[in-house]
C-alpha positions, 0 to 999 in steps of 0.5 A: 530964752528956751524956757521962755519959748516953751512957756509961750508955746504951752500957753498957746496950746492951753489956749487952743485946747480951751477954745476947741471944746467951746467952739465944738459945743457952740457948733453942736448947739447951733447945729441942734437949733438949726435942725430943730430950732422950734424945740428950743423956741419959747417965743411967740413969733409967728415964724416958729414952726412949733406954732405952725404945726400946732395950728395945723393940728388944731385945724385938723381937729376942728375939721374933724369935729365939724365932720362929726357934726355933719354925720348927725345930719340925716341923709334926708328929711322925713317925708312920705313918698312923693305922688306922681302929681307932686313929681310932675309939679317939680318940673313946673317951677323950682319953688314947687320942688323946694316946697316939699320935703320929698322934692328937697330930698330928691334934689339933694340926692342929685346935688350929692352926685355933683358934689354940691350938697353943701348948698342944700345943707346951707339953705336948710340950716338957714331955714332952721335958724329962722325958726329959733327965738332963743337968743343964745341958741340963735348965736350958737347956730349962727356961729356953726353955720358961719364956720361950716358954710361961710368960712374959707377954711371949711371944706363945705364952704358955699360960693358967695360974692364979696358983697354978701360976705361983707354983709354976713360979717357985719351981721355976725356982730349981733347974730339974728334969725336973718343973719344969712338971708342975703346969702341964703337967697344967693345960694337959692338962686344959684341952685335954681339957675345952675343945678335945677335944669340939670336935675330935671334932665337927670336919671334921678328925676326921670327914673322916679317919674317913670316909676310913679307913672308905671305904678299909676298905670298899674293901679 
């Protein structure tokens, strides 16, 4: 009987000894997955943190690419210095301001101070798109305009209502020179009603007008 009890005790001890490493190994494995689960995740589930981090890195890279593209945009259009007559004409209507490169440059400088330069950049990009005739170039430029100024992920997104966005999304199925016409008109109207009156009262406009007036008197 004593031998039998010792045999039973030894079996239980051996069983306990075997279970302990397995349990410890399982616990270690579980702990590793808990602390860095995505390192062992090979699935494509949307909850995987690996994919989240990767998507964030790709988005940062995409934005950096757009910022590099933006750096290629000149600070202003090439144009001769405005005359006193031209600057006075800007006060007559927004259309006259936007007709001349010098007017657009001065207005764009003002928009930059209000952190809304993207409105002018978008309007100019749409004007450039209208000059294209090559289908592949039109499609590429339309895609870049969409990513730079329409996408909600872009830091340069312009303010458009839902109706215009729906029109753009339909137009992007077959991009053309007129894909953004409705959006361009809405942004033009926004600049006219919102920014133009403040520009006319800004130091940028008044200083330019005064400087040209003084030069005219001296001449």
